[in-house]
C-alpha positions as CSV (number, residue, x, y, z in Angstrom):
1,M,84.0,107.4,68.2
2,Q,85.4,110.6,66.0
3,F,85.9,113.6,68.2
4,L,86.7,117.5,67.0
5,S,90.0,118.2,68.5
6,E,91.3,121.5,69.6
7,T,93.7,121.3,66.6
8,D,90.7,120.6,64.1
9,F,88.5,123.2,65.8
10,T,91.4,126.0,65.6
11,R,92.2,125.5,62.0
12,L,88.6,126.0,61.3
13,A,88.3,129.2,63.6
14,S,91.6,131.0,62.1
15,Y,90.8,130.1,58.7
16,R,90.2,133.7,56.8
17,A,89.7,133.8,53.1
18,S,86.8,134.8,51.3
19,P,84.9,133.1,49.9
20,A,84.6,130.0,53.1
21,V,81.8,128.2,52.3
22,S,80.3,126.4,55.4
23,I,76.8,123.9,55.3
24,F,75.7,121.6,58.1
25,I,72.6,119.1,57.5
26,P,71.0,116.9,59.8
27,T,71.8,113.5,58.9
28,H,70.6,109.6,59.8
29,R,72.0,107.2,61.2
30,A,69.8,103.8,60.3
31,G,66.2,103.7,58.5
32,V,64.9,104.3,54.8
33,E,66.7,107.8,54.8
34,V,70.0,106.3,54.6
35,N,69.1,103.6,52.2
36,E,67.5,106.1,50.0
37,L,70.6,108.5,50.6
38,Q,68.2,111.5,51.3
39,D,70.8,112.9,53.2
40,A,72.9,113.0,50.0
41,Q,70.1,114.5,48.1
42,L,69.6,117.1,50.5
43,F,73.6,118.3,50.5
44,K,73.4,118.0,46.9
45,S,70.4,120.6,46.7
46,L,72.7,122.7,49.1
47,L,75.8,122.4,47.0
48,Q,73.4,124.1,43.8
49,E,72.6,126.9,46.3
50,T,76.1,127.4,47.3
51,R,77.1,127.7,43.4
52,A,74.1,130.0,42.9
53,A,75.0,132.3,46.1
54,L,79.1,131.9,44.7
55,E,77.9,133.1,41.1
56,K,75.2,136.1,42.6
57,N,78.6,137.6,44.2
58,G,80.6,137.8,41.6
59,M,82.3,134.5,41.1
60,S,82.4,132.8,37.6
61,P,80.5,129.5,37.3
62,T,84.2,127.8,36.7
63,E,85.1,129.4,39.7
64,A,82.2,128.3,41.5
65,T,82.1,125.1,40.8
66,L,86.1,124.4,41.4
67,L,85.4,125.8,44.7
68,S,83.0,123.4,45.5
69,R,84.5,120.4,43.6
70,R,85.5,118.5,46.7
71,G,81.8,118.7,48.3
72,T,80.6,117.4,44.6
73,E,82.6,114.2,45.1
74,L,81.4,113.1,48.3
75,L,77.7,112.3,46.5
76,D,80.0,109.7,44.5
77,S,80.4,107.9,47.9
78,S,77.6,105.9,49.3
79,D,80.0,104.4,51.7
80,F,80.5,108.1,53.5
81,W,76.5,108.5,53.3
82,R,75.4,105.0,54.8
83,D,77.7,106.0,57.9
84,Q,76.6,109.3,59.6
85,L,75.8,110.6,63.0
86,D,73.2,112.8,63.5
87,G,74.5,115.9,61.8
88,L,77.2,116.8,59.2
89,G,79.4,120.0,59.0
90,V,81.4,120.5,55.5
91,F,83.5,123.7,55.3
92,M,85.4,124.3,51.8
93,G,87.7,127.2,50.9
94,E,90.5,127.9,48.5
95,N,93.2,124.9,49.2
96,F,91.0,123.8,51.9
97,F,88.1,120.7,53.2
98,F,87.1,119.4,56.0
99,T,83.9,117.2,57.3
100,L,82.9,116.8,60.7
101,K,80.1,114.3,61.5
102,I,78.0,115.5,64.3
103,P,76.6,113.5,67.1
104,E,73.4,115.5,67.5
105,K,71.2,117.9,65.0
106,V,72.2,120.5,63.8
107,R,70.0,123.1,61.8
108,E,70.1,122.8,57.5
109,K,72.5,125.9,56.8
110,V,75.0,127.5,54.2
111,F,76.9,130.2,55.4
112,I,79.3,132.3,53.0
113,G,81.5,134.8,54.4
114,P,85.5,135.5,54.9
115,H,85.2,132.7,57.4
116,F,83.4,129.4,58.4
117,Y,80.3,129.4,60.5
118,I,81.4,127.3,63.3
119,V,78.9,128.3,66.3
120,P,77.0,124.4,66.0
121,L,80.7,123.3,66.8
122,F,81.0,124.9,70.4
123,P,79.1,122.2,71.9
124,L,81.3,119.4,70.7
125,L,84.1,120.9,72.4
126,R,82.5,119.8,75.7
127,S,82.0,116.0,75.0
128,K,81.2,114.9,78.1
129,P,82.3,111.4,78.9
130,F,79.7,109.1,80.5
131,F,79.8,105.0,81.4
132,L,77.3,102.6,80.5
133,L,76.5,98.9,82.2
134,V,74.3,97.0,80.3
135,L,73.1,94.0,82.7
136,S,71.5,90.8,82.2
137,K,71.6,87.7,84.0
138,G,73.8,86.0,81.4
139,N,75.9,88.6,80.5
140,A,77.5,92.5,81.8
141,R,78.9,94.3,79.1
142,F,80.3,97.7,79.9
143,F,81.0,100.4,77.5
144,K,82.6,104.1,77.6
145,G,81.0,106.7,75.5
146,D,80.4,110.6,75.0
147,R,78.2,112.4,72.6
148,F,79.9,111.3,69.5
149,G,79.2,107.4,70.7
150,L,79.9,104.2,72.6
151,E,82.7,102.3,72.5
152,E,82.7,98.7,74.8
153,V,85.4,98.2,76.8
154,E,86.6,95.0,78.0
155,V,87.2,95.0,81.4
156,Q,89.8,92.1,82.9
157,G,87.9,89.7,85.4
158,L,84.3,90.9,84.8
159,P,82.1,88.5,84.9
160,N,80.8,86.4,82.0
161,G,77.1,86.0,83.5
162,M,75.9,84.3,86.7
163,D,77.6,81.0,85.5
164,D,80.8,83.0,85.8
165,V,80.6,83.6,89.3
166,I,80.8,80.4,91.6
167,R,79.5,80.2,95.2
168,Y,82.1,80.1,97.8
169,E,84.2,77.6,99.3
170,E,84.6,77.4,102.9
171,K,88.6,78.8,103.7
172,G,88.7,79.3,107.6
173,G,85.5,80.3,107.8
174,Q,85.8,83.2,105.1
175,E,83.7,83.2,102.2
176,T,85.6,83.6,99.0
177,F,84.9,83.9,95.0
178,R,86.2,81.9,92.6
179,R,86.3,82.9,88.4
180,A,85.6,80.3,86.0
181,G,87.7,80.1,83.1
182,N,86.1,81.8,79.9
183,K,85.3,78.1,78.1
184,E,84.1,76.3,80.4
185,K,80.6,77.0,81.7
186,A,80.8,76.9,85.8
187,T,78.0,75.9,88.1
188,F,77.4,76.9,91.6
189,H,77.6,75.0,94.7
190,G,77.6,75.2,98.2
191,H,77.5,72.9,101.3
192,G,74.9,71.5,103.7
193,P,71.6,73.2,104.1
194,G,72.5,76.5,103.7
195,L,72.8,76.2,99.9
196,A,71.8,79.7,98.8
197,D,69.0,80.2,96.4
198,E,69.0,82.4,93.1
199,E,68.0,85.6,94.6
200,E,71.5,85.0,96.5
201,Y,73.4,84.1,93.9
202,V,72.0,87.3,91.6
203,G,73.2,89.7,94.7
204,M,76.9,88.0,94.7
205,Y,77.1,88.3,91.1
206,L,76.4,92.0,90.9
207,K,78.6,92.6,93.9
208,E,81.1,91.1,92.3
209,I,80.6,93.3,89.2
210,D,80.3,96.3,91.0
211,R,83.7,95.2,92.8
212,T,85.5,94.3,89.5
213,L,84.8,98.0,87.7
214,L,86.0,99.8,91.0
215,G,88.9,97.9,91.2
216,E,90.0,97.9,87.2
217,V,88.3,101.2,85.9
218,L,85.8,103.5,88.0
219,A,88.1,104.1,91.2
220,R,89.0,107.0,90.6
221,E,86.5,108.4,87.3
222,N,84.2,110.6,88.4
223,A,81.5,110.5,85.1
224,P,78.2,109.2,85.3
225,L,77.4,105.1,85.1
226,L,74.0,104.8,83.4
227,L,72.5,101.3,84.1
228,A,70.8,99.5,81.6
229,G,68.8,96.0,81.6
230,P,65.6,94.1,83.8
231,E,64.5,96.8,86.5
232,R,65.0,94.4,89.0
233,L,68.7,94.2,88.4
234,I,69.1,97.6,88.1
235,S,67.1,97.9,91.4
236,Q,69.6,95.7,93.0
237,Y,72.8,97.0,91.4
238,R,72.0,100.4,92.6
239,D,71.5,99.3,96.1
240,G,74.6,97.6,96.4
241,S,77.1,99.6,94.4
242,R,79.7,101.3,96.0
243,Y,80.3,103.9,92.7
244,P,79.4,107.0,94.2
245,H,78.2,108.3,90.4
246,L,75.8,106.4,89.2
247,A,73.2,108.3,87.1
248,K,69.6,108.8,88.5
249,Q,68.2,107.9,85.1
250,H,68.6,104.1,83.5
251,I,67.4,102.4,80.5
252,S,64.9,99.9,81.1
253,G,64.7,96.5,78.9
254,N,66.6,93.1,77.9
255,Y,69.5,94.2,75.9
256,E,71.9,91.2,76.5
257,H,72.7,90.8,72.8
258,E,72.1,94.2,71.4
259,P,75.0,96.1,69.6
260,A,76.3,99.4,70.9
261,H,74.0,101.5,68.7
262,V,70.9,100.4,69.7
263,F,72.0,101.8,73.1
264,F,73.1,105.2,71.8
265,E,70.3,107.4,71.6
266,K,69.0,105.7,74.6
267,A,71.4,106.8,76.8
268,C,72.1,110.3,75.3
269,A,68.5,111.0,75.8
270,A,68.8,109.8,79.2
271,L,71.8,111.8,80.1
272,E,70.7,114.8,78.4
273,P,70.3,116.6,81.9
274,Y,73.9,115.5,82.5
275,F,74.9,116.9,79.2
276,S,73.3,120.5,79.5
277,L,74.8,121.0,83.6
278,D,77.4,123.4,82.3
279,A,75.0,126.1,80.4
280,E,72.2,125.4,83.4
281,H,74.8,126.2,86.2
282,A,75.8,128.9,83.8
283,L,72.2,130.2,83.5
284,E,71.9,130.2,86.8
285,S,74.8,132.3,87.6
286,F,73.4,134.8,85.1
287,Y,70.1,135.2,86.6
288,N,71.8,135.5,90.1
289,Q,73.6,138.5,88.8
290,S,70.5,139.9,86.7
291,A,70.3,143.0,88.7
292,T,74.2,144.1,88.5
293,P,76.0,145.2,85.1
294,R,77.6,141.6,84.9
295,S,74.5,140.4,83.5
296,T,73.3,142.4,80.1
297,T,71.5,140.9,77.0
298,D,72.2,144.1,75.2
299,P,74.2,143.0,71.8
300,F,75.7,146.6,71.8
301,K,77.4,145.5,75.2
302,V,77.9,141.5,74.8
303,L,79.5,141.6,71.4
304,P,82.3,144.2,72.3
305,G,82.7,142.2,75.5
306,C,83.8,139.1,73.2
307,F,86.7,141.0,71.1
308,Q,87.6,142.3,74.7
309,G,88.3,139.7,76.4
310,K,85.3,140.2,79.4
311,I,82.8,137.3,78.7
312,A,82.6,134.6,81.4
313,D,79.8,132.8,80.1
314,L,78.1,133.6,76.5
315,F,75.0,132.8,75.6
316,I,74.1,132.9,71.7
317,R,70.5,131.8,69.9
318,D,71.7,128.5,67.7
319,D,70.1,129.9,64.6
320,L,71.4,133.6,65.0
321,H,73.3,135.9,62.5
322,I,74.6,139.1,62.7
323,R,76.4,140.6,59.7
324,G,78.8,143.4,60.9
325,E,81.9,144.6,61.9
326,F,83.7,145.6,65.3
327,N,86.1,148.6,65.3
328,P,88.8,147.9,68.3
329,E,89.6,152.0,68.4
330,T,86.3,152.4,69.3
331,G,85.1,149.3,70.8
332,Q,81.8,149.5,69.2
333,V,80.3,146.9,67.0
334,H,78.6,148.1,63.4
335,F,75.4,146.2,62.0
336,K,75.3,145.9,58.2
337,E,72.1,144.7,56.7
338,N,71.8,143.0,53.4
339,A,76.0,142.8,54.0
340,S,78.2,141.1,51.4
341,M,79.8,137.4,51.8
342,E,82.7,139.6,52.6
343,T,81.1,140.7,55.7
344,D,81.7,139.1,59.1
345,C,79.0,137.1,61.2
346,L,79.7,139.2,64.8
347,V,78.0,136.2,66.6
348,N,80.3,133.8,65.2
349,Q,83.9,135.8,65.6
350,G,82.4,137.0,69.0
351,A,82.0,133.4,69.7
352,V,85.7,132.3,68.6
353,Q,87.3,135.3,70.3
354,A,85.1,134.6,74.1
355,Y,86.6,131.3,73.5
356,L,89.7,131.9,72.9
357,T,89.9,134.4,76.1
358,N,88.8,131.4,77.9
359,G,84.9,132.2,78.0
360,N,82.3,129.6,78.2
361,V,80.2,129.7,75.0
362,H,76.9,128.3,75.5
363,V,74.7,127.4,72.1
364,L,71.0,127.5,73.1
365,R,67.6,126.7,71.0
366,A,65.5,130.1,70.9
367,E,63.6,129.1,74.2
368,K,66.4,128.7,76.5
369,M,67.7,132.1,75.8
370,P,68.2,134.5,78.7
371,E,64.5,136.9,78.9
372,G,64.0,135.4,75.0
373,S,67.2,137.5,73.9
374,K,69.6,136.8,70.9
375,V,72.7,137.0,72.5
376,A,73.4,137.2,76.2
377,A,76.4,137.3,78.6
378,L,77.3,137.2,82.2
379,M,80.5,139.5,82.1
380,R,83.7,138.7,84.3
381,W,83.6,143.0,85.2
């Protein structure tokens, strides 16, 4: 899985040289859009838009072409465009080029300024982990994932289907399990008239999966475990599991032989409440303080507060640009309409400063913003 490291985020956030070009496009993991390289065609169109904007702001065609050269070279790599996630960010400056595959849809955007526009990247800094257990009678598969993707994890001792757990041998009146070898298919066996039926074997199989996962992986974890498989197996596993962090949601169906990418989108959709939990808690705190000066939707208070280290939680609309400048001597911001590409985006720079002073930055769709605002904040004081 690719991820946005603190080092890469800091490199992007601290870059300051005009012009700095940021391009975001929605991309596709599979389908006709990938086969026909439609994402590359969209990127090519935005590169042309970028060069036109650079020339409009005083660059020569040669200089604009040189600055965007590395982006143009991407168009020749079909392998790059056939291996995408849900979004792509491309950042270009003098002697600087960086691409980032993004695991969620982003708005199509070109920003040219004295810094990179990195607002869409803030959600990636909290890429919360989860586990996925795919159940079937013929196999048990375990995955670890986050918003970037899923990786299958080999767990020592995890039963490879019901046939891999042999019913007990009585030793001193105590039931015990034995594990069959991986290469030799095992059979169930018992003694006397009390021979277990298939339902009991299923119960023992699921119990052994739970025991193994707790012993080998999950004992000290608190990330949610999402279950996938037939409804009946999921219900039985949920009833008997000792892991206290089973996700309430599940993925229903038979996925015994499916590759990891099949689960990924379903898992992300099922766990969306988990991924958005931090923002929901922050919004709740904002509204609880709405009668106090700590909660505000006034951009003339919110944006200066970002630069002054006053922000506990910052809420910004995901499509918002406000060009302008902050005066540290007066503590005021000044908005500039129709500003040149030399002018900062106060929303972007304010979010960076809030983050660097340990504030939480929440990038939200317009319908989620507090009181329909463009920016909002819960202040520390």
